[in-house]
LUMZANU-834296 format. One line per field, with one value per residue: residue number from 0; x, y, z of N, C-alpha, C, O, CB in turn; chain. Coordinates in nm, 4 decimals. Glycine has a CB too. Layout:
<pts>
num: c(NUM  ...)
nx: c(X  ...)
ny: c(Y  ...)
nz: c(Z  ...)
cax: c(X  ...)
cay: c(Y  ...)
caz: c(Z  ...)
cx: c(X  ...)
cy: c(Y  ...)
cz: c(Z  ...)
ox: c(X  ...)
oy: c(Y  ...)
oz: c(Z  ...)
cbx: c(X  ...)
cby: c(Y  ...)
cbz: c(Z  ...)
cadena: c(A  ...)
</pts>
This chain:
<pts>
num: c(0  1  2  3  4  5  6  7  8  9  10  11  12  13  14  15  16  17  18  19  20  21  22  23  24  25  26  27  28  29  30  31  32  33  34  35  36  37  38  39  40  41  42  43  44  45  46  47  48  49  50  51  52  53  54  55  56  57  58  59  60  61  62  63  64  65  66  67  68  69  70  71  72  73  74  75  76  77  78  79  80  81  82  83  84  85  86  87  88  89  90  91  92  93  94  95  96  97  98  99  100  101  102  103  104  105  106  107  108  109  110  111  112  113  114  115  116  117  118  119  120  121  122  123  124  125  126  127  128  129  130  131  132  133  134  135  136  137  138  139  140  141  142  143  144  145  146  147  148  149  150  151  152  153)
nx: c(1.2486  1.1847  1.2295  0.9438  0.9756  1.1585  0.9827  0.7391  0.8456  0.9025  0.6418  0.4966  0.6452  0.6023  0.3362  0.2871  0.4459  0.2929  0.0683  0.1348  0.2865  0.5541  0.7993  0.9351  1.1867  1.2531  1.5445  1.7267  2.0176  2.1831  2.4886  2.5571  2.7331  2.6097  2.7015  2.6581  2.6539  2.7083  2.5489  2.2909  2.1716  1.9724  1.9116  1.9938  1.8654  1.7691  1.6002  1.5094  1.4606  1.3400  1.2286  1.1998  1.3050  1.4819  1.6548  1.9079  1.9465  1.8097  1.7657  1.5846  1.6742  1.6551  1.8189  1.9252  1.8701  1.9748  2.1151  2.1946  2.2527  2.2262  2.3823  2.3961  2.5094  2.6808  2.7785  2.6635  2.6825  2.4542  2.4161  2.1660  2.0859  1.8266  1.6953  1.7353  1.5654  1.3011  1.0617  0.8417  0.7079  0.4585  0.5417  0.3396  0.1084  0.1659  0.0995  0.1617  0.3939  0.5043  0.7581  0.8120  1.0851  1.2992  1.3847  1.1774  0.9816  0.7989  0.8460  0.6696  0.6390  0.4898  0.1698  0.1404  0.0182  -0.2024  -0.1180  -0.3365  -0.4991  -0.6677  -0.9294  -1.0713  -1.4114  -1.6229  -1.9481  -2.2880  -2.4760  -2.7269  -3.0687  -3.2762  -3.5847  -3.7853  -3.9702  -4.2871  -4.3393  -4.4465  -4.6708  -4.5920  -4.7006  -4.9642  -4.9556  -5.1053  -5.0382  -4.9084  -5.0928  -5.1278  -5.3373  -5.5106  -5.5897  -5.8062  -5.8194  -6.0932  -6.1701  -6.0228  -5.9643  -6.0265)
ny: c(0.1118  0.1847  -0.0411  -0.1626  -0.2231  -0.0546  0.1656  0.0646  -0.0547  0.1865  0.2965  0.1064  0.1071  0.3712  0.3610  0.1578  0.2726  0.5062  0.3735  0.3137  0.0483  -0.1578  -0.1625  -0.4278  -0.5972  -0.8690  -1.0345  -1.1706  -1.3334  -1.4906  -1.5540  -1.2835  -1.0503  -0.8970  -0.7528  -0.8101  -0.9748  -1.3192  -1.4782  -1.3864  -1.4437  -1.6795  -1.9578  -1.8480  -1.6101  -1.2944  -1.1181  -0.7961  -0.5090  -0.2164  0.0114  0.3408  0.3510  0.1683  0.2088  0.4166  0.7122  0.6131  0.5392  0.4791  0.3946  0.3749  0.1715  0.0461  -0.0188  0.1841  0.2061  0.2683  0.0464  -0.1402  -0.4311  -0.6395  -0.4120  -0.3116  -0.1018  -0.0851  -0.0108  -0.0511  -0.1750  -0.2544  -0.4312  -0.3631  -0.5636  -0.8023  -0.7928  -0.9503  -0.9286  -0.6728  -0.5952  -0.5411  -0.5844  -0.6220  -0.7189  -0.8609  -0.7545  -0.6599  -0.6731  -0.8940  -0.9988  -1.1685  -1.3616  -1.2965  -1.5167  -1.7048  -1.6072  -1.6582  -1.5921  -1.4936  -1.4769  -1.1994  -1.2147  -1.2799  -1.0749  -1.1389  -1.0710  -0.8450  -0.7655  -0.4895  -0.4068  -0.1507  -0.1315  -0.0115  0.0670  0.1056  0.3780  0.2825  0.2905  0.4675  0.4418  0.7032  0.8117  0.9535  1.2919  1.3554  1.5666  1.6928  1.5278  1.6580  1.7360  1.7710  2.0547  2.1623  2.3971  2.7017  2.8008  3.0994  3.1550  3.3177  3.4813  3.5010  3.5574  3.7640  4.0622  4.3979)
nz: c(-1.2145  -0.8702  -0.5883  -0.3908  -0.1188  0.0704  0.1092  0.2008  0.4286  0.5770  0.5890  0.7367  0.9757  1.0614  1.0965  1.2943  1.5091  1.5462  1.6445  1.8946  1.9180  1.9300  1.6912  1.5246  1.3212  1.1138  0.9962  0.7336  0.7778  0.6339  0.4666  0.4969  0.6772  0.9573  1.1844  1.4452  1.7839  1.7438  1.9008  1.9047  1.6661  1.5120  1.3419  1.0966  1.1216  1.2397  1.4987  1.5416  1.7508  1.6491  1.7471  1.8880  2.1469  2.1412  1.9548  1.7981  1.6009  1.3619  1.0252  0.7428  0.4352  0.0803  0.0078  0.2318  0.5822  0.8571  1.1854  1.5382  1.7952  2.0883  2.2307  2.4950  2.6561  2.4775  2.2309  1.8917  1.5363  1.2887  0.9398  0.7556  0.4832  0.2547  0.1142  0.2692  0.4714  0.6124  0.7388  0.8855  1.1963  1.4538  1.8044  2.0019  1.8867  1.6590  1.3983  1.0994  0.8137  0.5783  0.3794  0.0670  -0.0128  -0.2965  -0.4177  -0.4181  -0.5457  -0.8180  -1.1523  -1.4252  -1.7801  -1.9338  -2.0729  -2.4271  -2.6727  -2.9316  -3.2826  -3.4506  -3.7263  -3.8772  -4.0967  -4.2707  -4.3676  -4.6022  -4.5689  -4.7014  -4.5556  -4.3057  -4.3563  -4.1631  -4.0284  -3.9940  -3.7175  -3.6488  -3.5276  -3.2462  -3.0534  -2.7390  -2.4576  -2.2658  -1.9216  -1.6192  -1.4591  -1.1327  -0.9468  -0.7613  -0.5150  -0.4047  -0.0754  0.1233  0.4388  0.6119  0.8670  0.9937  1.1767  1.1404)
cax: c(1.1402  1.2384  1.1633  0.8533  1.0029  1.1763  0.8631  0.6543  0.8926  0.8799  0.5127  0.4504  0.7186  0.5357  0.1947  0.3174  0.4786  0.1621  -0.0265  0.1942  0.3243  0.7006  0.8349  1.0603  1.2250  1.3068  1.6468  1.7767  2.1378  2.2423  2.5677  2.6171  2.7775  2.5178  2.7689  2.6105  2.7134  2.6461  2.4518  2.1729  2.1339  1.9119  1.8730  2.0242  1.7579  1.7888  1.4834  1.5647  1.3578  1.3794  1.1528  1.2711  1.3723  1.5990  1.7765  1.9308  1.9833  1.7307  1.7421  1.5422  1.6980  1.6124  1.9001  1.9628  1.8282  2.1049  2.0682  2.2700  2.1875  2.3052  2.3623  2.4954  2.5597  2.7844  2.7106  2.7008  2.6185  2.4131  2.3822  2.0995  2.0403  1.6654  1.6442  1.7530  1.4467  1.2050  0.9322  0.8300  0.5651  0.4519  0.5620  0.2239  -0.0004  0.2090  0.0467  0.2899  0.4054  0.6176  0.8164  0.8585  1.2246  1.3047  1.4034  1.0553  0.8793  0.7805  0.8287  0.6273  0.6508  0.3627  0.1097  0.1490  -0.0978  -0.1797  -0.1423  -0.4664  -0.5081  -0.8011  -0.9492  -1.1846  -1.4951  -1.7215  -2.0800  -2.3931  -2.5481  -2.8520  -3.1803  -3.3479  -3.7302  -3.8358  -4.0987  -4.3459  -4.3101  -4.5808  -4.6641  -4.5464  -4.8404  -4.9784  -4.9700  -5.1580  -4.9406  -4.9520  -5.1136  -5.1483  -5.4633  -5.5238  -5.6978  -5.8095  -5.8642  -6.2137  -6.1885  -5.9375  -6.0512  -5.9696)
cay: c(0.1294  0.1452  -0.1718  -0.0864  -0.2576  0.0371  0.2694  -0.0117  -0.0513  0.3112  0.3228  0.0169  0.1571  0.4836  0.3191  0.0833  0.3691  0.5927  0.2881  0.2547  -0.0791  -0.1816  -0.2255  -0.5373  -0.6488  -0.9970  -1.0089  -1.3063  -1.3002  -1.6136  -1.4911  -1.1502  -1.0098  -0.7792  -0.6919  -0.8213  -1.1006  -1.4513  -1.5525  -1.3305  -1.4855  -1.8034  -2.0250  -1.7370  -1.4870  -1.2034  -1.0382  -0.6660  -0.4108  -0.0894  0.1229  0.4664  0.3365  0.0659  0.2493  0.5662  0.7507  0.5274  0.5867  0.3836  0.4414  0.2979  0.0516  -0.0061  0.0434  0.2064  0.2361  0.2400  -0.0398  -0.1913  -0.5610  -0.6495  -0.2847  -0.2635  -0.0139  -0.1350  0.0455  -0.1505  -0.1338  -0.3689  -0.4184  -0.3640  -0.7093  -0.8917  -0.7678  -1.0310  -0.8806  -0.5624  -0.6076  -0.5041  -0.6924  -0.6527  -0.7649  -0.9422  -0.7060  -0.6083  -0.6955  -1.0044  -0.9997  -1.2840  -1.3431  -1.2959  -1.6504  -1.7654  -1.5361  -1.7222  -1.4816  -1.5258  -1.3878  -1.1292  -1.2914  -1.2122  -1.0364  -1.2002  -0.9533  -0.8273  -0.6596  -0.4305  -0.3466  -0.0683  -0.1692  0.0951  -0.0011  0.2214  0.4039  0.2167  0.3965  0.4440  0.4840  0.8052  0.8235  1.0851  1.3558  1.3733  1.6773  1.6450  1.5122  1.7559  1.6939  1.8528  2.1294  2.2157  2.5469  2.7511  2.8720  3.2054  3.1417  3.4388  3.4436  3.5967  3.5847  3.8673  4.1730  4.5143)
caz: c(-1.1011  -0.7307  -0.5290  -0.3008  0.0135  0.1763  0.1160  0.2834  0.5660  0.6336  0.6268  0.8414  1.0863  1.1133  1.1434  1.4282  1.6074  1.5832  1.7295  2.0263  1.9117  1.9192  1.5666  1.5102  1.2002  1.0883  0.8928  0.6917  0.7922  0.5558  0.3751  0.5259  0.8234  1.0012  1.2590  1.5764  1.8229  1.6841  1.9705  1.8793  1.5300  1.5281  1.2060  0.9988  1.1309  1.3574  1.5136  1.6010  1.7877  1.5752  1.8138  1.9284  2.2678  2.1165  1.8532  1.7813  1.4512  1.2606  0.9048  0.6498  0.3105  -0.0264  -0.0029  0.3658  0.7089  0.9416  1.3182  1.6427  1.8723  2.2107  2.2683  2.6305  2.6840  2.3850  2.1126  1.7454  1.4108  1.1921  0.8147  0.7108  0.3302  0.2480  0.0594  0.3810  0.5716  0.5810  0.7762  0.9972  1.2675  1.5913  1.9094  2.0821  1.8140  1.5365  1.2796  1.0062  0.6793  0.5506  0.2310  0.0017  -0.0743  -0.4344  -0.4703  -0.3726  -0.6352  -0.9580  -1.2504  -1.5315  -1.8877  -1.9548  -2.1772  -2.5581  -2.7321  -3.0792  -3.3721  -3.5057  -3.8269  -3.8863  -4.2212  -4.2716  -4.4697  -4.6033  -4.5958  -4.7139  -4.4441  -4.2863  -4.3626  -4.0275  -4.0337  -3.9137  -3.6289  -3.6705  -3.4126  -3.1560  -2.9625  -2.6150  -2.3628  -2.1503  -1.7954  -1.5184  -1.3818  -1.0059  -0.9299  -0.6298  -0.4843  -0.3075  0.0222  0.2009  0.5818  0.6466  1.0132  1.0508  1.2352  1.1064)
cx: c(1.1882  1.1522  1.0529  0.8882  1.0517  1.0610  0.7727  0.7003  0.8749  0.7397  0.4556  0.5283  0.6431  0.3858  0.2098  0.3652  0.3621  0.0585  0.0199  0.2343  0.4833  0.7313  0.9541  1.0765  1.2836  1.4021  1.6986  1.9507  2.2367  2.3297  2.6190  2.6399  2.6985  2.6153  2.7285  2.6559  2.6413  2.5347  2.2977  2.0992  2.0951  1.8621  1.8824  1.9109  1.7881  1.6587  1.5283  1.4555  1.4254  1.3022  1.2425  1.3623  1.4732  1.6932  1.7970  1.9758  1.9267  1.7147  1.6972  1.5705  1.6462  1.6915  1.9374  1.8881  1.9471  2.0316  2.1934  2.1933  2.2702  2.2817  2.4564  2.5737  2.6797  2.7146  2.7502  2.6219  2.5816  2.3788  2.3123  2.0501  1.8910  1.6259  1.6570  1.6494  1.3388  1.0519  0.9556  0.6874  0.5766  0.4493  0.4351  0.1171  0.0253  0.1450  0.1563  0.2839  0.5188  0.6454  0.8588  0.9956  1.2174  1.3141  1.2883  0.9432  0.8816  0.7669  0.7739  0.6285  0.5028  0.2883  0.1143  0.0301  -0.0902  -0.2004  -0.2767  -0.4509  -0.6615  -0.8236  -1.0806  -1.2826  -1.5932  -1.8635  -2.1810  -2.4512  -2.6853  -2.9586  -3.2501  -3.5013  -3.7652  -3.9568  -4.1450  -4.3426  -4.4536  -4.5648  -4.6610  -4.7084  -4.8454  -5.0077  -5.0315  -5.0467  -5.0003  -4.9882  -5.1445  -5.2737  -5.4607  -5.6159  -5.6920  -5.8641  -5.9799  -6.2425  -6.1026  -6.0281  -5.9717  -5.9892)
cy: c(0.1045  0.0257  -0.0946  -0.1192  -0.1529  0.1262  0.2025  -0.0266  0.0743  0.3441  0.2381  0.0719  0.2785  0.4613  0.2390  0.1922  0.4615  0.5031  0.2469  0.1156  -0.0809  -0.2318  -0.3092  -0.5622  -0.7823  -0.9840  -1.1550  -1.2622  -1.4072  -1.5259  -1.3614  -1.1416  -0.8734  -0.6993  -0.7003  -0.9530  -1.2185  -1.5053  -1.5130  -1.3678  -1.6468  -1.8618  -1.9099  -1.6374  -1.4252  -1.1220  -0.9128  -0.5744  -0.2846  0.0291  0.2303  0.4370  0.2556  0.1092  0.3990  0.5945  0.6587  0.5977  0.4743  0.4422  0.3415  0.1764  -0.0182  0.0634  0.0706  0.2477  0.2136  0.1631  -0.0800  -0.3346  -0.5898  -0.5524  -0.2452  -0.2013  -0.0777  -0.0446  -0.0445  -0.0998  -0.2621  -0.3537  -0.4348  -0.5073  -0.8102  -0.8950  -0.8536  -1.0016  -0.7474  -0.5747  -0.5739  -0.6050  -0.7367  -0.7263  -0.8650  -0.8835  -0.6488  -0.6406  -0.7924  -0.9956  -1.1276  -1.2838  -1.3801  -1.4345  -1.7490  -1.7084  -1.6035  -1.6182  -1.5562  -1.4404  -1.3092  -1.1958  -1.2152  -1.1847  -1.0610  -1.0509  -0.9526  -0.7262  -0.6165  -0.3776  -0.2604  -0.1131  -0.0834  0.0330  0.1214  0.2493  0.3260  0.3246  0.3559  0.5141  0.5995  0.7861  0.9584  1.1544  1.3939  1.4989  1.6251  1.6217  1.6134  1.7023  1.7901  1.9259  2.1520  2.3594  2.5843  2.8288  2.9842  3.1623  3.2619  3.4069  3.5485  3.6183  3.6871  3.9949  4.3073  4.6257)
cz: c(-0.9864  -0.6852  -0.4252  -0.1595  0.0933  0.2002  0.2155  0.4319  0.6484  0.6687  0.7317  0.9827  1.1649  1.1700  1.2806  1.5357  1.6485  1.6624  1.8597  2.0306  1.8702  1.7947  1.5839  1.3655  1.2017  0.9786  0.8650  0.6967  0.7101  0.4583  0.3958  0.6628  0.8611  1.0942  1.4205  1.6396  1.7776  1.7732  1.9731  1.7416  1.5436  1.4039  1.0925  0.9987  1.2564  1.3721  1.5921  1.6357  1.7188  1.6499  1.8465  2.0552  2.2404  2.0367  1.8710  1.6387  1.3364  1.1414  0.8137  0.5023  0.2038  -0.0451  0.1295  0.4828  0.7999  1.0740  1.4210  1.7399  1.9953  2.2212  2.3927  2.6497  2.5945  2.2672  1.9792  1.6426  1.3163  1.0517  0.7566  0.5620  0.3224  0.2203  0.1692  0.4732  0.5366  0.6021  0.8771  1.0360  1.3985  1.7036  1.9799  2.0255  1.6975  1.4107  1.2199  0.8679  0.6638  0.4073  0.1821  -0.0366  -0.2244  -0.4836  -0.4838  -0.4859  -0.7714  -1.0562  -1.3595  -1.6705  -1.8947  -2.0756  -2.3164  -2.6040  -2.8901  -3.1792  -3.4454  -3.5968  -3.8613  -4.0236  -4.2129  -4.3920  -4.4757  -4.6501  -4.6128  -4.5821  -4.4356  -4.3034  -4.2207  -4.0667  -3.9459  -3.8458  -3.6484  -3.5227  -3.3579  -3.0697  -2.8242  -2.5301  -2.2772  -2.0050  -1.7236  -1.4467  -1.2421  -1.0238  -0.7841  -0.6348  -0.3692  -0.1966  0.1107  0.3447  0.6043  0.8034  1.0706  1.0807  1.1941  1.2056)
ox: c(1.2447  1.0399  1.0752  0.8356  0.9928  1.0422  0.7287  0.6279  0.8396  0.7159  0.3743  0.4658  0.6256  0.3315  0.1336  0.3145  0.3383  -0.0257  -0.0376  0.2213  0.5256  0.6954  1.0553  0.9794  1.3640  1.3650  1.7108  1.9979  2.3587  2.2787  2.7131  2.5832  2.7195  2.6113  2.7607  2.6951  2.5183  2.4401  2.2060  1.9864  2.1789  1.7610  1.7914  1.8666  1.8243  1.6104  1.5816  1.3617  1.5446  1.3189  1.3633  1.4738  1.5687  1.8065  1.7292  2.0341  1.9902  1.6576  1.7699  1.4963  1.5982  1.6432  1.9778  1.8516  2.0222  1.9228  2.2870  2.0803  2.3887  2.1640  2.5770  2.6947  2.7636  2.6109  2.8648  2.5064  2.6658  2.3186  2.3767  1.9752  1.8382  1.5404  1.5841  1.6384  1.2813  0.9555  1.0619  0.5859  0.6844  0.3693  0.4148  0.0393  -0.0617  0.1347  0.2420  0.1772  0.6218  0.5547  0.9372  1.0256  1.1481  1.2542  1.2967  0.8349  0.9875  0.6666  0.8177  0.6164  0.4044  0.3549  0.0927  -0.0644  -0.0003  -0.2737  -0.3207  -0.4018  -0.7553  -0.7373  -1.1813  -1.2355  -1.6603  -1.8806  -2.1630  -2.4746  -2.7515  -2.9361  -3.2719  -3.5172  -3.7722  -4.0524  -4.0733  -4.3431  -4.5463  -4.4561  -4.7218  -4.8072  -4.7467  -5.0960  -5.0142  -4.9669  -5.1222  -4.9277  -5.1822  -5.3113  -5.4148  -5.7294  -5.5881  -5.9447  -5.9560  -6.3315  -6.1047  -6.1343  -5.8515  -5.9409)
oy: c(-0.0045  -0.0033  0.0195  -0.0489  -0.1440  0.1628  0.2691  -0.0165  0.0725  0.4128  0.2850  0.0750  0.2872  0.5241  0.2685  0.1890  0.4890  0.5546  0.1626  0.0560  -0.0063  -0.3477  -0.2735  -0.5474  -0.8092  -0.9320  -1.2411  -1.1719  -1.4019  -1.4432  -1.3201  -1.2070  -0.7647  -0.5769  -0.6152  -1.0419  -1.2170  -1.5689  -1.5780  -1.3274  -1.7287  -1.8088  -1.8867  -1.5878  -1.4836  -1.0639  -0.9272  -0.5603  -0.2569  0.1430  0.2109  0.4875  0.2643  0.0613  0.4794  0.5109  0.6347  0.7068  0.3752  0.5287  0.2338  0.0817  -0.1345  0.1809  -0.0249  0.3050  0.1429  0.2003  -0.0469  -0.3707  -0.5657  -0.5712  -0.1618  -0.2443  -0.1192  -0.0097  -0.1151  0.0069  -0.3590  -0.2607  -0.5245  -0.5659  -0.9089  -0.9892  -0.8325  -1.0290  -0.7229  -0.5704  -0.5740  -0.6985  -0.8532  -0.7910  -0.9360  -0.9597  -0.5906  -0.6365  -0.7765  -0.9856  -1.1953  -1.1865  -1.4711  -1.4671  -1.8546  -1.7638  -1.5941  -1.5479  -1.6670  -1.3191  -1.3723  -1.2283  -1.0940  -1.2604  -1.0184  -0.9548  -1.0559  -0.6168  -0.6958  -0.3026  -0.3000  -0.1292  -0.0638  -0.0362  0.2251  0.1582  0.3050  0.4398  0.2419  0.6214  0.5824  0.7437  1.0576  1.0883  1.4488  1.5296  1.5222  1.6930  1.6568  1.6174  1.9054  1.8619  2.1606  2.4338  2.5015  2.9018  2.9608  3.1313  3.3006  3.3157  3.6690  3.6915  3.7020  4.0234  4.3133  4.7368)
oz: c(-0.9780  -0.7264  -0.3849  -0.0733  0.2010  0.3163  0.3092  0.5309  0.7663  0.7680  0.8113  1.0887  1.2865  1.2608  1.3727  1.6479  1.7661  1.7360  1.9286  2.1375  1.7819  1.7738  1.6443  1.2913  1.2909  0.8733  0.9522  0.6277  0.7259  0.3828  0.3280  0.7504  0.8071  1.0825  1.5035  1.5641  1.7734  1.7267  2.0232  1.7134  1.5813  1.3578  1.0129  0.8951  1.3585  1.2749  1.7021  1.5574  1.7317  1.6062  1.8326  2.0682  2.3176  2.0382  1.9349  1.5697  1.2337  1.1411  0.8066  0.4557  0.2392  -0.1072  0.1289  0.4797  0.8196  1.0799  1.3837  1.7715  1.9954  2.2215  2.3893  2.6623  2.6289  2.2169  1.9623  1.6670  1.2608  1.0400  0.7164  0.5323  0.3882  0.2867  0.1595  0.5517  0.4298  0.5306  0.9341  0.9664  1.4579  1.7031  2.0142  2.0956  1.6471  1.3145  1.2865  0.8066  0.7294  0.3247  0.2486  -0.1059  -0.2699  -0.5861  -0.5465  -0.5050  -0.8334  -1.0437  -1.3904  -1.6537  -1.8562  -2.1739  -2.3175  -2.5821  -2.9626  -3.1557  -3.4959  -3.5689  -3.8701  -4.0691  -4.1543  -4.5046  -4.3743  -4.7505  -4.5491  -4.5026  -4.5372  -4.2663  -4.1799  -4.1249  -3.8242  -3.9108  -3.6619  -3.4189  -3.4174  -3.0208  -2.7946  -2.5473  -2.2177  -1.9925  -1.7631  -1.3783  -1.2274  -1.1010  -0.7012  -0.7264  -0.2574  -0.2328  0.1642  0.3632  0.6132  0.8465  1.1927  1.0254  1.2200  1.1840)
cbx: c(1.0245  1.2288  1.2910  0.7031  1.0889  1.2909  0.7813  0.6401  1.0279  0.9282  0.4355  0.4891  0.8564  0.5350  0.1179  0.4405  0.5900  0.0847  -0.0611  0.1011  0.2291  0.7531  0.8577  1.0323  1.3097  1.2019  1.7691  1.7041  2.1595  2.1187  2.5081  2.5340  2.9528  2.3696  2.7680  2.4623  2.7261  2.7583  2.4971  2.1962  2.2646  1.8093  1.7103  2.0460  1.5937  1.9182  1.3671  1.6605  1.3295  1.3370  1.0818  1.1627  1.2966  1.5608  1.7418  2.0409  2.1409  1.5935  1.8570  1.3890  1.8413  1.6125  2.0230  2.1145  1.7273  2.2217  1.9385  2.3236  2.1495  2.2637  2.3880  2.5872  2.5962  2.8804  2.7630  2.6576  2.6988  2.2984  2.5084  1.9850  2.1102  1.6006  1.7336  1.8651  1.3925  1.2376  0.8470  0.8674  0.5012  0.3446  0.6595  0.1713  -0.0649  0.1665  -0.0653  0.4252  0.4244  0.5733  0.9369  0.7850  1.3371  1.4144  1.4961  1.0217  0.9116  0.6559  0.9615  0.5235  0.6919  0.3882  -0.0354  0.2153  -0.1237  -0.3197  -0.0335  -0.5715  -0.4342  -0.8203  -0.9549  -1.1378  -1.5419  -1.6712  -2.1263  -2.5124  -2.5667  -2.8598  -3.2921  -3.2557  -3.8190  -3.8484  -4.0756  -4.5033  -4.2107  -4.6086  -4.7788  -4.4262  -4.8535  -5.0897  -4.8567  -5.2393  -4.9035  -4.8454  -5.2321  -5.0313  -5.5641  -5.5744  -5.6871  -5.8977  -5.7346  -6.3497  -6.1673  -5.8156  -6.0713  -6.0160)
cby: c(0.0486  0.2718  -0.2897  -0.1183  -0.3589  0.1147  0.2987  -0.1425  -0.0806  0.4059  0.3172  -0.1492  0.2022  0.5828  0.2213  -0.0363  0.4485  0.6521  0.1671  0.2672  -0.1538  -0.2724  -0.1258  -0.6903  -0.5642  -1.0969  -0.9007  -1.3633  -1.2894  -1.7247  -1.4885  -1.0352  -0.9834  -0.8302  -0.5717  -0.8088  -1.1076  -1.5683  -1.5550  -1.1948  -1.4558  -1.7937  -2.0925  -1.7925  -1.5308  -1.1047  -1.1180  -0.5925  -0.3966  -0.0973  0.0789  0.5848  0.2903  -0.0567  0.2161  0.6213  0.7482  0.4860  0.6556  0.3494  0.4696  0.3737  0.0862  0.0106  -0.0459  0.3331  0.1403  0.3548  -0.1508  -0.1212  -0.6542  -0.7584  -0.2796  -0.3784  0.1505  -0.3018  0.1344  -0.2200  -0.0805  -0.3974  -0.5333  -0.2625  -0.7662  -0.8638  -0.6200  -1.1326  -1.0065  -0.4030  -0.7467  -0.4308  -0.6437  -0.5422  -0.6521  -1.0973  -0.6152  -0.6682  -0.5679  -1.1622  -0.9109  -1.3079  -1.4371  -1.2146  -1.7099  -1.7203  -1.3770  -1.8154  -1.3988  -1.5551  -1.4729  -0.9730  -1.3245  -1.2817  -0.8916  -1.3467  -0.9465  -0.7980  -0.7108  -0.3201  -0.4552  0.0815  -0.2926  0.2152  -0.1087  0.1871  0.5464  0.1455  0.3838  0.5303  0.3699  0.9099  0.7959  1.0722  1.4771  1.2396  1.7721  1.7702  1.3817  1.8482  1.6571  1.7723  2.2660  2.1997  2.5972  2.8337  2.7668  3.3326  3.0101  3.5468  3.4561  3.5352  3.4656  3.9020  4.1572  4.5492)
cbz: c(-1.1094  -0.6188  -0.4376  -0.3279  0.0191  0.1527  -0.0352  0.2222  0.5647  0.5493  0.5191  0.7986  1.0328  1.0053  1.0260  1.4061  1.5579  1.4410  1.6615  2.1333  1.8128  2.0190  1.4600  1.5881  1.1429  1.0581  0.9438  0.5147  0.9388  0.4712  0.2710  0.4831  0.8321  1.0855  1.2030  1.5772  1.9633  1.6682  2.0977  1.8897  1.4195  1.6197  1.2123  0.8525  1.1287  1.3380  1.5858  1.5037  1.9602  1.4085  1.9397  1.9616  2.3745  2.0598  1.6846  1.8842  1.4353  1.3078  0.8578  0.6754  0.2970  -0.1427  -0.0736  0.3861  0.7814  0.8772  1.3538  1.6959  1.7927  2.3475  2.1478  2.6365  2.8257  2.3390  2.1126  1.7211  1.3449  1.2452  0.7328  0.8047  0.2321  0.1247  -0.0720  0.4490  0.5724  0.6403  0.8500  0.9471  1.2643  1.6042  2.0160  2.1277  1.7653  1.5505  1.2930  1.0502  0.6030  0.5886  0.2163  -0.1070  0.0012  -0.4817  -0.3925  -0.2055  -0.6515  -0.9682  -1.2901  -1.4959  -2.0273  -1.9810  -2.1366  -2.6560  -2.6953  -3.1212  -3.4755  -3.4097  -3.9579  -3.7840  -4.3326  -4.2837  -4.4611  -4.7025  -4.4676  -4.8144  -4.4388  -4.1465  -4.5124  -3.8789  -3.9949  -3.9823  -3.4702  -3.7364  -3.4367  -3.0514  -2.9815  -2.5392  -2.2724  -2.1843  -1.7393  -1.4244  -1.4523  -0.8989  -1.0216  -0.5793  -0.4457  -0.3724  0.1051  0.1281  0.7037  0.5806  1.0899  0.9492  1.4101  0.9832)
cadena: c(A  A  A  A  A  A  A  A  A  A  A  A  A  A  A  A  A  A  A  A  A  A  A  A  A  A  A  A  A  A  A  A  A  A  A  A  A  A  A  A  A  A  A  A  A  A  A  A  A  A  A  A  A  A  A  A  A  A  A  A  A  A  A  A  A  A  A  A  A  A  A  A  A  A  A  A  A  A  A  A  A  A  A  A  A  A  A  A  A  A  A  A  A  A  A  A  A  A  A  A  A  A  A  A  A  A  A  A  A  A  A  A  A  A  A  A  A  A  A  A  A  A  A  A  A  A  A  A  A  A  A  A  A  A  A  A  A  A  A  A  A  A  A  A  A  A  A  A  A  A  A  A  A  A)
</pts>
């Protein structure tokens, strides 16, 4: 099964864009070279504006986010692996989605279902006391009355 992150990133990106909010992503750069100047990386994290005015050729694929950006008037082509994206959010309201790094997710085994054996036991059918059939109750039905107007002139 495919990981849901790229689908969620695409959905939040579209929602933020439709809401006139500037989409930003937070990237964990620990152990990888994103290809941007080091002065933009703080505490192994890079915050990147991925809005249409800040990027060109943005593609969010299932394995990576690719785009062309500019840092200090110099163009860079970035390929950001999807697992390194920690969050996507709107600059104006901080609404978005944060992803839990896989190392922080505690995996548990699915609960085991005890084996159950079923035995068919044949029992004689229960005798059900029959209720006497009563005729249906008669209810007063609504009826229409014909009312004649005697004041009419011929």
